[in-house]
N, CA, C and O atoms as CSV, one atom per row, in Angstrom:
chain,resi,resn,atom,element,x,y,z
A,1,MET,N,N,56.857,-139.382,7.008
A,1,MET,CA,C,57.061,-138.370,6.288
A,1,MET,C,C,58.590,-137.774,6.442
A,1,MET,O,O,58.900,-137.163,7.465
A,2,ARG,N,N,59.523,-137.984,5.376
A,2,ARG,CA,C,60.497,-136.573,6.154
A,2,ARG,C,C,60.469,-135.774,5.494
A,2,ARG,O,O,59.948,-135.858,4.382
A,3,ASP,N,N,61.189,-134.406,6.094
A,3,ASP,CA,C,61.242,-133.080,6.065
A,3,ASP,C,C,61.070,-132.851,4.840
A,3,ASP,O,O,60.087,-132.288,4.357
A,4,SER,N,N,62.631,-133.547,3.872
A,4,SER,CA,C,62.341,-132.790,2.203
A,4,SER,C,C,61.335,-133.839,1.709
A,4,SER,O,O,61.294,-133.809,0.479
A,5,VAL,N,N,60.790,-134.444,2.056
A,5,VAL,CA,C,59.015,-134.304,1.120
A,5,VAL,C,C,58.355,-133.153,1.809
A,5,VAL,O,O,58.172,-132.051,1.290
A,6,HIS,N,N,57.951,-133.562,3.234
A,6,HIS,CA,C,57.074,-132.565,2.897
A,6,HIS,C,C,57.883,-130.915,2.212
A,6,HIS,O,O,57.373,-129.905,1.728
A,7,ARG,N,N,58.561,-131.101,2.340
A,7,ARG,CA,C,58.947,-129.226,1.623
A,7,ARG,C,C,58.416,-129.148,0.255
A,7,ARG,O,O,57.697,-128.315,-0.297
A,8,ARG,N,N,58.926,-130.164,-0.114
A,8,ARG,CA,C,58.063,-130.216,-2.196
A,8,ARG,C,C,57.640,-130.154,-1.856
A,8,ARG,O,O,57.039,-129.086,-1.975
A,9,LEU,N,N,57.096,-131.202,-0.728
A,9,LEU,CA,C,54.813,-131.260,-0.547
A,9,LEU,C,C,54.898,-129.501,-0.796
A,9,LEU,O,O,54.747,-129.171,-1.972
A,10,TYR,N,N,55.076,-128.607,-0.007
A,10,TYR,CA,C,54.566,-127.591,0.218
A,10,TYR,C,C,55.504,-126.966,-0.449
A,10,TYR,O,O,55.360,-125.880,0.114
A,11,ALA,N,N,56.161,-126.823,-1.030
A,11,ALA,CA,C,56.527,-125.767,-2.306
A,11,ALA,C,C,55.479,-126.267,-3.268
A,11,ALA,O,O,54.652,-125.534,-3.811
A,12,LEU,N,N,55.558,-127.334,-3.406
A,12,LEU,CA,C,54.043,-127.307,-5.011
A,12,LEU,C,C,52.399,-126.732,-4.994
A,12,LEU,O,O,51.553,-126.574,-5.875
A,13,GLN,N,N,52.442,-126.418,-2.858
A,13,GLN,CA,C,50.787,-126.330,-2.481
A,13,GLN,C,C,51.675,-124.839,-2.969
A,13,GLN,O,O,51.193,-124.541,-4.062
A,14,CYS,N,N,52.463,-124.091,-2.699
A,14,CYS,CA,C,52.662,-122.902,-2.040
A,14,CYS,C,C,53.121,-122.686,-3.851
A,14,CYS,O,O,53.529,-121.543,-3.644
A,15,VAL,N,N,53.413,-122.908,-5.684
A,15,VAL,CA,C,53.477,-122.635,-6.372
A,15,VAL,C,C,51.275,-122.165,-6.899
A,15,VAL,O,O,50.680,-121.165,-7.301
A,16,LEU,N,N,50.752,-124.109,-6.411
A,16,LEU,CA,C,49.421,-123.863,-7.401
A,16,LEU,C,C,48.449,-122.626,-6.912
A,16,LEU,O,O,47.639,-121.829,-7.388
A,17,LEU,N,N,49.189,-123.062,-5.369
A,17,LEU,CA,C,47.043,-122.461,-3.999
A,17,LEU,C,C,48.107,-120.549,-4.083
A,17,LEU,O,O,47.761,-119.602,-4.789
A,18,GLY,N,N,49.491,-120.579,-3.013
A,18,GLY,CA,C,49.718,-119.786,-2.700
A,18,GLY,C,C,50.102,-118.077,-3.377
A,18,GLY,O,O,50.080,-116.867,-3.148
A,19,LEU,N,N,50.463,-119.215,-4.413
A,19,LEU,CA,C,50.642,-118.183,-5.870
A,19,LEU,C,C,49.929,-116.864,-6.391
A,19,LEU,O,O,50.217,-115.682,-6.579
A,20,PRO,N,N,48.703,-117.820,-6.538
A,20,PRO,CA,C,47.499,-116.717,-7.217
A,20,PRO,C,C,46.291,-116.048,-6.084
A,20,PRO,O,O,45.229,-115.427,-6.141
A,21,THR,N,N,47.186,-116.599,-5.092
A,21,THR,CA,C,46.073,-116.445,-3.533
A,21,THR,C,C,47.165,-114.814,-3.182
A,21,THR,O,O,46.702,-113.760,-2.746
A,22,VAL,N,N,48.698,-115.085,-3.548
A,22,VAL,CA,C,49.326,-113.955,-2.991
A,22,VAL,C,C,48.507,-112.601,-3.558
A,22,VAL,O,O,47.523,-112.088,-3.025
A,23,VAL,N,N,49.175,-112.169,-4.771
A,23,VAL,CA,C,49.067,-111.952,-6.153
A,23,VAL,C,C,46.768,-111.424,-5.977
A,23,VAL,O,O,46.074,-110.458,-6.292
A,24,ALA,N,N,46.621,-112.268,-5.566
A,24,ALA,CA,C,45.314,-111.936,-6.464
A,24,ALA,C,C,44.918,-110.765,-4.569
A,24,ALA,O,O,44.156,-109.801,-4.635
A,25,CYS,N,N,45.562,-111.141,-3.260
A,25,CYS,CA,C,45.074,-110.944,-2.270
A,25,CYS,C,C,45.592,-109.406,-2.029
A,25,CYS,O,O,45.074,-108.371,-1.608
A,26,GLY,N,N,47.224,-109.897,-2.641
A,26,GLY,CA,C,47.818,-108.292,-2.197
A,26,GLY,C,C,46.980,-107.605,-2.894
A,26,GLY,O,O,46.029,-107.136,-2.268
A,27,LEU,N,N,47.060,-107.355,-4.277
A,27,LEU,CA,C,46.288,-106.419,-5.336
A,27,LEU,C,C,45.077,-105.734,-4.854
A,27,LEU,O,O,44.827,-104.555,-5.107
A,28,VAL,N,N,44.326,-106.522,-4.145
A,28,VAL,CA,C,42.942,-106.557,-3.643
A,28,VAL,C,C,42.781,-105.488,-1.920
A,28,VAL,O,O,42.080,-104.610,-1.417
A,29,ALA,N,N,43.857,-106.270,-1.645
A,29,ALA,CA,C,44.171,-106.010,-0.442
A,29,ALA,C,C,44.414,-104.395,0.011
A,29,ALA,O,O,43.579,-103.757,0.652
A,30,VAL,N,N,45.301,-104.027,-0.300
A,30,VAL,CA,C,46.017,-102.757,-0.934
A,30,VAL,C,C,44.895,-101.482,-1.209
A,30,VAL,O,O,44.503,-100.445,-0.672
A,31,GLN,N,N,44.660,-102.331,-2.459
A,31,GLN,CA,C,44.022,-101.214,-3.415
A,31,GLN,C,C,42.284,-100.922,-1.800
A,31,GLN,O,O,42.018,-99.871,-1.218
A,32,GLY,N,N,41.666,-102.127,-1.661
A,32,GLY,CA,C,40.720,-101.585,-0.703
A,32,GLY,C,C,41.314,-101.241,0.370
A,32,GLY,O,O,40.874,-100.091,0.382
A,33,LEU,N,N,41.930,-101.291,1.249
A,33,LEU,CA,C,42.470,-100.615,1.869
A,33,LEU,C,C,42.489,-99.216,1.893
A,33,LEU,O,O,41.682,-98.665,2.641
A,34,ARG,N,N,43.415,-98.385,1.078
A,34,ARG,CA,C,43.521,-97.342,0.280
A,34,ARG,C,C,42.391,-96.662,0.190
A,34,ARG,O,O,42.188,-95.523,0.610
A,35,HIS,N,N,41.398,-97.612,-0.552
A,35,HIS,CA,C,39.938,-96.672,-0.818
A,35,HIS,C,C,38.543,-96.927,0.493
A,35,HIS,O,O,37.734,-96.080,0.873
A,36,VAL,N,N,38.618,-97.796,0.761
A,36,VAL,CA,C,37.978,-98.270,2.184
A,36,VAL,C,C,37.111,-96.868,2.846
A,36,VAL,O,O,35.894,-96.815,3.022
A,37,GLU,N,N,38.166,-95.725,3.160
A,37,GLU,CA,C,37.526,-94.616,3.821
A,37,GLU,C,C,37.034,-93.739,2.501
A,37,GLU,O,O,36.398,-92.744,2.849
A,38,VAL,N,N,37.149,-93.849,1.392
A,38,VAL,CA,C,37.095,-92.528,0.132
A,38,VAL,C,C,35.734,-92.592,-0.203
A,38,VAL,O,O,34.939,-91.659,-0.320
A,39,HIS,N,N,35.430,-94.631,-0.442
A,39,HIS,CA,C,34.248,-94.917,-1.079
A,39,HIS,C,C,33.033,-95.066,0.467
A,39,HIS,O,O,31.814,-95.083,0.297
A,40,ARG,N,N,33.601,-95.147,1.703
A,40,ARG,CA,C,32.262,-95.349,3.154
A,40,ARG,C,C,31.423,-94.735,2.798
A,40,ARG,O,O,30.440,-95.405,2.481
A,41,ARG,N,N,31.250,-92.847,2.597
A,41,ARG,CA,C,30.468,-92.424,2.934
A,41,ARG,C,C,29.520,-93.227,1.285
A,41,ARG,O,O,28.549,-93.949,1.514
A,42,PHE,N,N,29.871,-93.025,0.067
A,42,PHE,CA,C,28.876,-93.828,-0.957
A,42,PHE,C,C,28.412,-94.757,-0.982
A,42,PHE,O,O,27.202,-94.812,-1.205
A,43,LEU,N,N,29.411,-96.293,-0.691
A,43,LEU,CA,C,28.300,-97.521,-1.126
A,43,LEU,C,C,28.295,-97.875,0.532
A,43,LEU,O,O,27.300,-98.600,0.555
A,44,LEU,N,N,28.712,-97.832,1.759
A,44,LEU,CA,C,28.291,-98.344,2.628
A,44,LEU,C,C,27.436,-96.959,3.665
A,44,LEU,O,O,27.992,-95.886,3.904
A,45,ALA,N,N,26.145,-97.295,4.107
A,45,ALA,CA,C,25.685,-97.202,5.486
A,45,ALA,C,C,26.125,-97.552,6.763
A,45,ALA,O,O,26.199,-98.778,6.671
A,46,GLY,N,N,26.537,-97.190,8.143
A,46,GLY,CA,C,26.540,-97.166,8.694
A,46,GLY,C,C,28.071,-98.289,9.414
A,46,GLY,O,O,28.940,-97.465,9.698
A,47,ASN,N,N,28.413,-99.218,9.632
A,47,ASN,CA,C,30.003,-100.011,10.200
A,47,ASN,C,C,30.290,-99.893,9.406
A,47,ASN,O,O,31.217,-99.134,9.125
A,48,GLU,N,N,29.186,-101.086,8.008
A,48,GLU,CA,C,30.252,-101.818,7.017
A,48,GLU,C,C,31.669,-101.608,7.187
A,48,GLU,O,O,32.582,-102.348,7.553
A,49,GLY,N,N,31.592,-100.069,6.724
A,49,GLY,CA,C,33.668,-99.532,6.562
A,49,GLY,C,C,34.636,-100.499,7.451
A,49,GLY,O,O,35.526,-101.295,7.151
A,50,GLY,N,N,33.982,-100.013,8.840
A,50,GLY,CA,C,34.411,-100.549,9.969
A,50,GLY,C,C,35.271,-101.901,9.058
A,50,GLY,O,O,36.263,-101.904,8.330
A,51,LEU,N,N,34.334,-102.963,9.526
A,51,LEU,CA,C,34.433,-103.890,9.632
A,51,LEU,C,C,34.711,-104.610,8.340
A,51,LEU,O,O,34.736,-105.838,8.430
A,52,LEU,N,N,34.898,-104.141,7.292
A,52,LEU,CA,C,34.978,-104.526,5.454
A,52,LEU,C,C,36.974,-103.546,6.374
A,52,LEU,O,O,37.970,-103.615,5.653
A,53,LEU,N,N,37.043,-103.219,7.024
A,53,LEU,CA,C,38.814,-102.782,7.269
A,53,LEU,C,C,39.400,-103.473,7.833
A,53,LEU,O,O,40.570,-103.802,7.634
A,54,LEU,N,N,38.454,-103.927,8.900
A,54,LEU,CA,C,39.266,-105.295,10.123
A,54,LEU,C,C,39.004,-106.406,9.411
A,54,LEU,O,O,39.418,-107.346,10.090
A,55,TRP,N,N,38.454,-106.875,8.223
A,55,TRP,CA,C,38.386,-108.299,7.664
A,55,TRP,C,C,39.549,-107.845,6.591
A,55,TRP,O,O,40.575,-108.517,6.699
A,56,GLY,N,N,39.572,-106.965,5.714
A,56,GLY,CA,C,40.755,-106.553,4.313
A,56,GLY,C,C,42.280,-106.715,5.470
A,56,GLY,O,O,43.189,-107.470,5.124
A,57,GLY,N,N,42.383,-105.876,6.885
A,57,GLY,CA,C,43.372,-105.504,7.541
A,57,GLY,C,C,43.653,-106.876,8.382
A,57,GLY,O,O,44.791,-107.071,8.809
A,58,ALA,N,N,42.685,-107.761,8.603
A,58,ALA,CA,C,43.445,-109.183,8.959
A,58,ALA,C,C,43.871,-110.122,7.542
A,58,ALA,O,O,45.093,-110.155,7.392
A,59,GLY,N,N,43.340,-110.642,6.818
A,59,GLY,CA,C,43.537,-110.667,5.872
A,59,GLY,C,C,44.847,-110.951,5.098
A,59,GLY,O,O,45.526,-111.916,4.750
A,60,LEU,N,N,44.843,-109.431,5.002
A,60,LEU,CA,C,46.406,-108.898,5.360
A,60,LEU,C,C,47.885,-109.599,5.442
A,60,LEU,O,O,48.871,-110.197,5.012
A,61,LEU,N,N,46.788,-108.711,6.751
A,61,LEU,CA,C,47.795,-109.815,7.920
A,61,LEU,C,C,48.118,-110.741,8.110
A,61,LEU,O,O,49.203,-110.686,8.690
A,62,GLY,N,N,47.573,-112.353,7.846
A,62,GLY,CA,C,47.663,-113.342,7.368
A,62,GLY,C,C,48.303,-113.495,5.898
A,62,GLY,O,O,48.405,-114.447,5.124
A,63,LEU,N,N,48.428,-113.056,5.883
A,63,LEU,CA,C,49.277,-113.353,3.861
A,63,LEU,C,C,50.040,-112.840,3.851
A,63,LEU,O,O,50.496,-112.838,2.707
A,64,LEU,N,N,50.898,-111.996,4.833
A,64,LEU,CA,C,51.765,-110.952,5.142
A,64,LEU,C,C,53.251,-112.488,6.206
A,64,LEU,O,O,54.433,-112.795,6.054
A,65,ALA,N,N,52.035,-112.939,7.201
A,65,ALA,CA,C,52.192,-113.896,8.032
A,65,ALA,C,C,52.711,-115.150,7.044
A,65,ALA,O,O,53.826,-115.566,6.730
A,66,TRP,N,N,51.607,-115.464,6.779
A,66,TRP,CA,C,51.809,-116.995,5.946
A,66,TRP,C,C,52.867,-117.029,4.935
A,66,TRP,O,O,53.461,-118.108,4.928
A,67,VAL,N,N,53.353,-116.027,3.932
A,67,VAL,CA,C,55.027,-115.520,3.458
A,67,VAL,C,C,55.729,-115.444,4.085
A,67,VAL,O,O,56.797,-115.559,3.484
A,68,TRP,N,N,55.984,-115.172,5.976
A,68,TRP,CA,C,56.887,-115.226,6.138
A,68,TRP,C,C,57.381,-116.805,6.786
A,68,TRP,O,O,58.529,-117.199,6.993
A,69,LEU,N,N,56.457,-117.311,6.945
A,69,LEU,CA,C,56.238,-118.811,7.664
A,69,LEU,C,C,57.148,-119.930,6.674
A,69,LEU,O,O,58.162,-120.589,6.901
A,70,SER,N,N,56.433,-119.819,5.715
A,70,SER,CA,C,56.468,-119.585,4.551
A,70,SER,C,C,58.110,-119.891,3.815
A,70,SER,O,O,58.580,-120.797,3.126
A,71,GLY,N,N,58.492,-118.957,4.232
A,71,GLY,CA,C,60.220,-119.002,3.820
A,71,GLY,C,C,61.090,-119.341,4.544
A,71,GLY,O,O,62.127,-119.825,4.090
A,72,LEU,N,N,60.791,-119.097,6.416
A,72,LEU,CA,C,61.524,-119.681,7.259
A,72,LEU,C,C,61.467,-121.561,6.948
A,72,LEU,O,O,62.506,-122.166,7.214
A,73,TYR,N,N,60.476,-122.235,6.502
A,73,TYR,CA,C,59.990,-123.195,6.271
A,73,TYR,C,C,60.659,-123.768,5.344
A,73,TYR,O,O,61.501,-124.654,5.487
A,74,LEU,N,N,60.107,-123.007,3.851
A,74,LEU,CA,C,61.312,-123.142,2.369
A,74,LEU,C,C,62.515,-123.242,2.252
A,74,LEU,O,O,63.302,-123.547,1.357
A,75,ARG,N,N,62.586,-122.748,3.948
A,75,ARG,CA,C,64.797,-122.510,3.707
A,75,ARG,C,C,65.503,-123.491,5.454
A,75,ARG,O,O,66.292,-124.406,5.689
A,76,GLN,N,N,64.717,-122.679,6.160
A,76,GLN,CA,C,64.938,-123.397,7.142
A,76,GLN,C,C,64.285,-125.700,7.721
A,76,GLN,O,O,64.571,-126.697,8.385
A,77,GLY,N,N,63.566,-125.238,6.987
A,77,GLY,CA,C,63.243,-126.881,7.397
A,77,GLY,C,C,61.665,-126.565,8.794
A,77,GLY,O,O,60.899,-125.601,8.779
A,78,ARG,N,N,61.657,-127.444,9.554
A,78,ARG,CA,C,60.597,-127.534,10.399
A,78,ARG,C,C,61.202,-126.896,11.397
A,78,ARG,O,O,60.308,-126.540,12.164
A,79,ASP,N,N,62.212,-126.568,11.790
A,79,ASP,CA,C,63.717,-126.576,13.048
A,79,ASP,C,C,63.153,-123.941,12.889
A,79,ASP,O,O,63.279,-123.041,13.720
A,80,GLY,N,N,62.648,-123.950,11.481
A,80,GLY,CA,C,62.829,-122.908,11.256
A,80,GLY,C,C,61.303,-121.864,12.063
A,80,GLY,O,O,60.968,-120.793,12.566
A,81,LEU,N,N,60.827,-123.347,11.613
A,81,LEU,CA,C,59.127,-123.094,12.230
A,81,LEU,C,C,58.525,-122.859,14.008
A,81,LEU,O,O,57.717,-122.158,14.617
A,82,ARG,N,N,59.340,-123.749,14.230
A,82,ARG,CA,C,60.293,-124.236,15.592
A,82,ARG,C,C,60.530,-122.199,16.725
A,82,ARG,O,O,60.031,-121.504,17.610
A,83,ALA,N,N,61.626,-122.271,15.739
A,83,ALA,CA,C,61.839,-120.895,15.872
A,83,ALA,C,C,61.496,-119.168,15.709
A,83,ALA,O,O,62.027,-118.084,15.952
A,84,ALA,N,N,60.232,-119.737,15.126
A,84,ALA,CA,C,59.754,-118.656,14.455
A,84,ALA,C,C,58.995,-118.568,15.905
A,84,ALA,O,O,58.770,-119.448,16.736
A,85,GLY,N,N,58.659,-117.049,15.890
A,85,GLY,CA,C,58.017,-116.304,17.687
A,85,GLY,C,C,56.829,-116.604,17.643
A,85,GLY,O,O,56.693,-117.668,17.037
A,86,SER,N,N,56.064,-116.263,17.926
A,86,SER,CA,C,54.218,-116.048,18.006
A,86,SER,C,C,53.732,-115.761,17.361
A,86,SER,O,O,52.773,-116.309,16.817
A,87,LEU,N,N,54.679,-113.792,16.965
A,87,LEU,CA,C,53.912,-112.775,15.848
A,87,LEU,C,C,53.359,-113.353,14.656
A,87,LEU,O,O,52.245,-112.996,14.272
A,88,PRO,N,N,54.154,-114.367,13.919
A,88,PRO,CA,C,54.017,-115.188,12.772
A,88,PRO,C,C,52.651,-115.834,13.247
A,88,PRO,O,O,51.653,-115.454,12.634
A,89,TRP,N,N,52.532,-116.460,13.931
A,89,TRP,CA,C,51.453,-117.242,14.045
A,89,TRP,C,C,50.810,-116.927,14.579
A,89,TRP,O,O,49.934,-117.789,14.514
A,90,ALA,N,N,50.353,-115.867,15.474
A,90,ALA,CA,C,49.516,-114.963,15.926
A,90,ALA,C,C,48.867,-114.622,14.580
A,90,ALA,O,O,47.804,-115.201,14.356
A,91,GLY,N,N,49.358,-113.726,13.587
A,91,GLY,CA,C,48.991,-113.711,12.157
A,91,GLY,C,C,48.749,-114.522,11.501
A,91,GLY,O,O,48.595,-113.826,10.497
A,92,LEU,N,N,48.530,-115.667,11.107
A,92,LEU,CA,C,48.064,-116.806,10.368
A,92,LEU,C,C,47.354,-117.041,10.897
A,92,LEU,O,O,46.421,-117.505,10.242
A,93,ALA,N,N,47.094,-116.955,12.589
A,93,ALA,CA,C,45.972,-117.186,12.980
A,93,ALA,C,C,44.713,-116.465,12.806
A,93,ALA,O,O,43.644,-117.067,12.695
A,94,VAL,N,N,44.836,-114.846,12.773
A,94,VAL,CA,C,43.866,-113.880,12.339
A,94,VAL,C,C,43.482,-113.878,11.105
A,94,VAL,O,O,42.371,-113.680,10.613
A,95,GLY,N,N,45.000,-114.231,10.405
A,95,GLY,CA,C,44.383,-114.708,8.918
A,95,GLY,C,C,43.641,-116.111,7.927
A,95,GLY,O,O,43.223,-116.235,6.776
A,96,VAL,N,N,43.791,-117.080,9.247
A,96,VAL,CA,C,42.680,-118.521,9.162
A,96,VAL,C,C,41.620,-117.675,9.606
A,96,VAL,O,O,40.837,-117.735,8.658
A,97,LEU,N,N,41.227,-117.093,10.268
A,97,LEU,CA,C,39.974,-116.772,10.509
A,97,LEU,C,C,39.560,-115.792,9.468
A,97,LEU,O,O,39.003,-116.371,8.534
A,98,ALA,N,N,39.657,-114.300,9.289
A,98,ALA,CA,C,39.318,-114.454,7.890
A,98,ALA,C,C,38.843,-114.828,7.144
A,98,ALA,O,O,37.707,-114.624,6.716
A,99,ALA,N,N,40.108,-115.849,6.642
A,99,ALA,CA,C,39.575,-116.959,5.090
A,99,ALA,C,C,38.253,-116.950,5.703
A,99,ALA,O,O,37.177,-116.401,5.463
A,100,GLY,N,N,38.986,-118.227,7.099
A,100,GLY,CA,C,37.664,-119.385,7.130
A,100,GLY,C,C,36.260,-118.369,7.010
A,100,GLY,O,O,35.430,-118.687,6.159
A,101,SER,N,N,35.997,-117.121,7.886
A,101,SER,CA,C,34.320,-116.628,7.370
A,101,SER,C,C,34.050,-116.605,5.968
A,101,SER,O,O,33.018,-117.052,5.469
A,102,LEU,N,N,35.029,-116.055,5.315
A,102,LEU,CA,C,35.172,-115.789,4.211
A,102,LEU,C,C,34.775,-117.124,3.465
A,102,LEU,O,O,34.239,-116.994,2.364
A,103,LEU,N,N,34.968,-118.272,3.914
A,103,LEU,CA,C,34.224,-119.633,3.141
A,103,LEU,C,C,32.908,-119.260,3.794
A,103,LEU,O,O,31.980,-118.931,3.055
A,104,LEU,N,N,32.785,-119.274,4.734
A,104,LEU,CA,C,31.723,-119.321,4.972
A,104,LEU,C,C,30.796,-118.747,4.410
A,104,LEU,O,O,29.703,-119.312,4.365
A,105,VAL,N,N,31.007,-117.242,3.725
A,105,VAL,CA,C,30.157,-116.659,3.373
A,105,VAL,C,C,30.334,-116.850,1.470
A,105,VAL,O,O,30.041,-116.091,0.546
A,106,LEU,N,N,30.998,-118.350,1.515
A,106,LEU,CA,C,30.827,-118.808,0.118
A,106,LEU,C,C,30.165,-120.138,-0.048
A,106,LEU,O,O,29.837,-120.802,-1.031
A,107,LEU,N,N,30.095,-120.276,1.038
A,107,LEU,CA,C,29.196,-121.822,1.271
A,107,LEU,C,C,28.144,-121.346,1.029
A,107,LEU,O,O,27.635,-121.382,-0.091
A,108,TYR,N,N,27.387,-120.564,2.507
A,108,TYR,CA,C,26.466,-120.353,1.926
A,108,TYR,C,C,26.089,-119.389,0.969
A,108,TYR,O,O,24.935,-118.978,1.092
A,109,ALA,N,N,26.812,-118.884,-0.022
A,109,ALA,CA,C,26.813,-118.653,-1.325
A,109,ALA,C,C,26.132,-119.640,-2.484
A,109,ALA,O,O,25.600,-119.231,-3.516
A,110,CYS,N,N,26.279,-121.122,-2.054
A,110,CYS,CA,C,27.195,-121.662,-3.025
A,110,CYS,C,C,24.590,-122.360,-2.460
A,110,CYS,O,O,23.537,-122.114,-3.049
A,111,VAL,N,N,24.828,-122.941,-1.512
A,111,VAL,CA,C,24.505,-123.178,-1.214
A,111,VAL,C,C,22.938,-122.656,-1.357
A,111,VAL,O,O,22.106,-123.530,-1.599
A,112,VAL,N,N,22.344,-120.874,-1.184
A,112,VAL,CA,C,21.308,-120.411,-1.889
A,112,VAL,C,C,21.908,-120.447,-3.540
A,112,VAL,O,O,21.217,-119.489,-3.887
A,113,GLY,N,N,22.383,-120.681,-4.348
A,113,GLY,CA,C,22.351,-120.785,-4.979
A,113,GLY,C,C,23.282,-120.228,-6.435
A,113,GLY,O,O,23.311,-120.766,-7.543
A,114,SER,N,N,24.109,-118.779,-5.898
A,114,SER,CA,C,24.270,-117.423,-6.093
A,114,SER,C,C,26.329,-118.444,-6.413
A,114,SER,O,O,27.082,-118.460,-5.440
A,115,TRP,N,N,26.868,-119.175,-7.914
A,115,TRP,CA,C,27.505,-119.548,-8.028
A,115,TRP,C,C,29.049,-118.555,-8.776
A,115,TRP,O,O,30.183,-118.810,-9.182
A,116,GLN,N,N,28.437,-117.742,-8.655
A,116,GLN,CA,C,29.519,-116.892,-9.398
A,116,GLN,C,C,30.541,-116.636,-8.005
A,116,GLN,O,O,31.726,-116.479,-8.296
A,117,VAL,N,N,30.293,-116.594,-6.936
A,117,VAL,CA,C,31.247,-116.136,-5.930
A,117,VAL,C,C,32.085,-117.448,-5.641
A,117,VAL,O,O,32.649,-117.866,-4.630
A,118,LEU,N,N,31.951,-117.894,-6.837
A,118,LEU,CA,C,33.434,-119.365,-6.290
A,118,LEU,C,C,34.719,-118.785,-7.076
A,118,LEU,O,O,35.785,-119.365,-7.285
A,119,GLY,N,N,34.335,-117.502,-7.450
A,119,GLY,CA,C,35.765,-116.404,-8.701
A,119,GLY,C,C,36.164,-116.070,-7.036
A,119,GLY,O,O,37.373,-116.297,-7.010
A,120,TYR,N,N,35.748,-115.646,-5.642
A,120,TYR,CA,C,36.385,-115.225,-4.823
A,120,TYR,C,C,36.734,-116.790,-3.797
A,120,TYR,O,O,36.415,-116.673,-2.614
A,121,LEU,N,N,37.199,-117.834,-4.114
A,121,LEU,CA,C,37.850,-118.266,-3.214
A,121,LEU,C,C,39.935,-118.323,-3.735
A,121,LEU,O,O,40.982,-118.901,-3.441
A,122,VAL,N,N,39.520,-117.536,-4.414
A,122,VAL,CA,C,41.307,-117.156,-4.674
A,122,VAL,C,C,41.444,-115.944,-3.652
A,122,VAL,O,O,42.548,-115.411,-3.769
A,123,PHE,N,N,40.738,-115.432,-2.805
A,123,PHE,CA,C,40.545,-114.186,-1.928
A,123,PHE,C,C,40.841,-114.907,-0.658
A,123,PHE,O,O,40.067,-114.568,0.237
A,124,GLY,N,N,41.968,-116.046,-0.206
A,124,GLY,CA,C,42.000,-116.166,0.740
A,124,GLY,C,C,41.682,-117.700,1.092
A,124,GLY,O,O,42.564,-118.294,1.712
A,125,PRO,N,N,40.629,-118.333,0.793
A,125,PRO,CA,C,40.418,-119.835,1.463
A,125,PRO,C,C,41.267,-120.636,0.637
A,125,PRO,O,O,41.285,-121.799,1.040
A,126,LEU,N,N,41.644,-120.531,0.101
A,126,LEU,CA,C,43.016,-121.786,-0.836
A,126,LEU,C,C,44.003,-121.538,-0.147
A,126,LEU,O,O,44.912,-122.320,-0.426
A,127,LEU,N,N,44.308,-120.725,0.734
A,127,LEU,CA,C,46.108,-120.462,1.945
A,127,LEU,C,C,45.504,-121.569,2.868
A,127,LEU,O,O,46.319,-122.192,3.548
A,128,LEU,N,N,44.266,-121.875,2.975
A,128,LEU,CA,C,43.701,-122.321,4.465
A,128,LEU,C,C,45.016,-123.850,4.187
A,128,LEU,O,O,45.999,-123.999,4.913
A,129,VAL,N,N,44.642,-124.844,2.922
A,129,VAL,CA,C,45.354,-125.975,2.999
A,129,VAL,C,C,47.387,-125.476,3.290
A,129,VAL,O,O,47.774,-126.347,4.068
A,130,PRO,N,N,48.072,-124.941,3.113
A,130,PRO,CA,C,49.414,-125.114,3.292
A,130,PRO,C,C,49.704,-124.153,4.779
A,130,PRO,O,O,50.800,-124.005,5.319
A,131,SER,N,N,48.425,-123.592,5.218
A,131,SER,CA,C,48.541,-123.122,6.724
A,131,SER,C,C,48.122,-123.975,7.506
A,131,SER,O,O,48.819,-124.288,8.471
A,132,LEU,N,N,47.102,-124.460,7.326
A,132,LEU,CA,C,47.150,-125.853,7.856
A,132,LEU,C,C,48.653,-127.136,8.144
A,132,LEU,O,O,49.128,-127.631,9.166
A,133,HIS,N,N,49.116,-127.324,6.067
A,133,HIS,CA,C,50.392,-127.804,6.399
A,133,HIS,C,C,51.563,-126.803,7.618
A,133,HIS,O,O,51.524,-126.926,8.842
A,134,LEU,N,N,52.150,-126.223,7.141
A,134,LEU,CA,C,52.826,-125.277,7.799
A,134,LEU,C,C,52.367,-126.612,9.817
A,134,LEU,O,O,52.906,-127.638,10.231
A,135,THR,N,N,51.115,-125.687,10.423
A,135,THR,CA,C,50.958,-126.035,11.367
A,135,THR,C,C,51.133,-127.487,11.825
A,135,THR,O,O,51.276,-127.715,13.026
A,136,TRP,N,N,51.128,-128.569,10.847
A,136,TRP,CA,C,50.599,-129.356,10.666
A,136,TRP,C,C,52.355,-130.156,11.222
A,136,TRP,O,O,52.450,-130.903,12.196
A,137,VAL,N,N,53.325,-129.822,10.490
A,137,VAL,CA,C,54.273,-129.650,10.225
A,137,VAL,C,C,55.307,-128.781,11.659
A,137,VAL,O,O,56.423,-129.159,12.015
A,138,ARG,N,N,54.890,-128.139,11.980
A,138,ARG,CA,C,54.916,-127.296,13.850
A,138,ARG,C,C,55.384,-128.136,14.409
A,138,ARG,O,O,56.500,-128.222,14.921
A,139,ARG,N,N,54.249,-129.100,14.340
A,139,ARG,CA,C,53.242,-129.952,15.509
A,139,ARG,C,C,54.027,-130.692,15.858
A,139,ARG,O,O,54.438,-130.796,17.014
A,140,ALA,N,N,54.451,-131.486,14.685
A,140,ALA,CA,C,54.713,-132.565,14.460
A,140,ALA,C,C,55.667,-133.488,15.161
A,140,ALA,O,O,56.660,-132.764,15.247
A,141,SER,N,N,56.046,-134.835,15.814
A,141,SER,CA,C,56.277,-134.831,17.109
A,141,SER,C,C,58.296,-135.076,16.030
A,141,SER,O,O,58.608,-134.833,14.864
A,142,GLY,N,N,58.822,-135.435,16.801
A,142,GLY,CA,C,60.083,-136.226,16.002
A,142,GLY,C,C,60.707,-134.862,15.302
A,142,GLY,O,O,60.285,-133.784,14.883
A,143,PRO,N,N,62.392,-135.796,15.470
A,143,PRO,CA,C,63.783,-134.223,15.013
A,143,PRO,C,C,63.052,-134.490,13.350
A,143,PRO,O,O,62.361,-135.286,12.713
A,144,ALA,N,N,64.004,-132.806,13.204
A,144,ALA,CA,C,63.436,-132.383,11.629
A,144,ALA,C,C,64.576,-133.021,11.046
A,144,ALA,O,O,64.717,-133.035,9.823
């Protein structure tokens, strides 16, 4: 498939999956990181506050890396992805781990019969599809 077709498909993925996730995750991540220390002693017992802080920070890092790499790909194509340093790809990998762990939690909740958690799909797992597309396009052989 030509790079122009991949770019159009990726732009569609960005609008349908990325935009709702960026809006939802951006708002929740910033708000959550602001208030995790304030509410830790009231809502959480033990070390959960630190875990939530790391999980939220990983998600926010992945979100920022995805936005960065998406901009590079939509402007410069495959060459832009290949020229990107290792920092945005490492951030994307951390974000994929955070979104993947949330996806596992959601799958477990659905198995035990708690369907109300499906709304949490907008908080990261939807970005797994465009992230895998970026990785696939970057690693594909041949000229851009």
